[in-house]
N, C-alpha and C positions, 0 to 999 in steps of 0.2 A: 689463311682464312685472312682479313682485313682487322686493322685492330680495331676497329667496331666494337665486332663480335667480344674479341676477349675483354673488352671497356663497357657492355654490358652483362659481362656475369658482374663484374667488379660493381657493377651498377647497383645489380640485384642482392647481388652479398650484403654490399655496403649499407641500402635501403630494410634491406630482412634481420641483417644478426650486429650490424656495427663494424663502424672501421677494424675493430683488433682482430676480431673473427676473419674480415678478408686479409690482413697481418699474417694471423695465424695460419691461413687455406693457399696463400701465394708463397710461403716458408715448406705446408705440406707438399706442393706441386712441384720445386724447385725449380720453379720459373723464373731465371734472373733478370727479371723486368722491370723500371723503375715503375712507366706508365704507357702505355699503350697508344700508339700516332691512330685516329679514326682511318687516316688514309693510306695504312702504309699495312703490307704484306705482312702477312710470320707466318712459321710452319704449324700448320695442322695442329702437331702434335702437341703444343702452348692448350691449344683451346683445349685438348681431350683433358691434358693434366691437369687441370683448371678445375674443368664437372672434374674427373674424379676428386681431386683432393677436396671439391665441395661434397660432394657423400662422403667421402672418410670422413672429414670435421664433423660433418654437423649426423654423421650416424643413419643416412639414410639410404634408400638403394642410391644409384645414378639416373639406374630408368625415372625416377622420380625428378632428381635433378632438373635432365634433360628437359620432360614435363612443364617443367613452372620456370627452365629460360628459356621454353618455346614461345609458353604465354607473354613473360616479362618481352621479350622481343617484338611482341606485337603488339599489348598494349603501351610500354614504355619509351624503348627506342622508337620502334618503329613509328610513331604516332609524334616523335620529339622531333626525331633526322629529316621523315620520309612523307611529313604531316600530310602535304596536298597533293602527292603518289596514292599515299592510302586512300585519302577523300577519293580520288576522282578511283581508285580502281573498281566502284560500284555503289548504289544506293540499298541493297541488301547481302548477306552474306551470300547468295547464288550468285549475283553478281558478279559479286569479286570474286570468286574461283574460278568463274566462269573465265576472266580478264584472268587471275592467277598467270599461264604459261607468259604474256605481254610484260610481267608487272617486274623481272631478272632483265630484260632489254634493257629496260629504262635507268634500275639502278646500275646497267653496265658503261653508260653514259659517263655516269662519277666513278666508277671506279673499275679501268679499262683493265687492270691485269686480275679481272676477280674470274673464278672458274665458280658460276653459279650451275648451282641443280637447274633442271629440267625440269615442270612440271605440262601434264596433257590430264585432262578432264573429259568422263567420258561417262556416259549413261547418264545422263544427264533429267533427271524428272521433277515430276511438281516437287517433289522433297527431299531431292536426294543428287548425290554427283557422287562419281566414282574420282579420285583424285590422284594418279598415280605420277610420284615421286625418282626421279633419272640419278643420281649423282655419283661422282667417281668416290666421293668419302663411305664410310661405313660406320656404323655405329651411330647412327642419327635419326633411327624411324624414330624414338621417342620425341625428340625432340619439335619433330615432324606436329607429329601429335599435339604436345604444346600449340605451334603454333597454329593451327586447325582451328584448336581451343580458344585461341588467343583473339581471334580469330570472328567467332560463334561472339565471346564475350562484347566484344568491338558491335557487332551490331544486335547485342540483345538479344540471340539467337541463343534456345536450351536447344545441344545438338548430341546427334550419338555417333559417335568414331568406332569405326568396324574396321579392323588389321585383314586385309583379304589374303594378303600374300607378300610377303618378305623375303629379301636377301638371305637371311638367316637358315630361311627354309629349302633354300637354293633355287628361289627365282630371281630376275632378272634386275628386279623393281619391286620396290611395295607398291601397294593399292591402299587406298583407304577409301572405305564406304562415308561417305557424309551423310547424317539425315538429319534431319529437322521436322 
């Protein structure tokens, strides 16, 4: 993953728990990187180690850390780093989700070595859609749920997110039904 992801985890921890807690988490993670460069790729293991260290240090489930991080990614990192792209995504949650498959195509222009997930939107109804998440990366279904929750908050929309299928249960990809 690119450094911007690891920087966002660092920002999340510092904003919510302080600099000292970040240093403890970094030490616990055994990640030996002084600072992350946003547009440089890093081994995915670093991101997983940081997330696990946050969970251990804060004594909260990893799934909660990933959800919290997904929300933070949208509401802070996404808005600050990709504001115009985020705004161009749609006038409401439904429009943004329907345009989501195109979002990473634009991001790839900025990060040419990116291996992005693929999103497909199906079952588009007046008050719900199904979001299909395809990725080579395992273990991020809660992060995606957090992203969806963050998008709902960005559009001031109350949602119910239901995980219809996931790879942990043998499916080829995750499917989320997002209802508002």
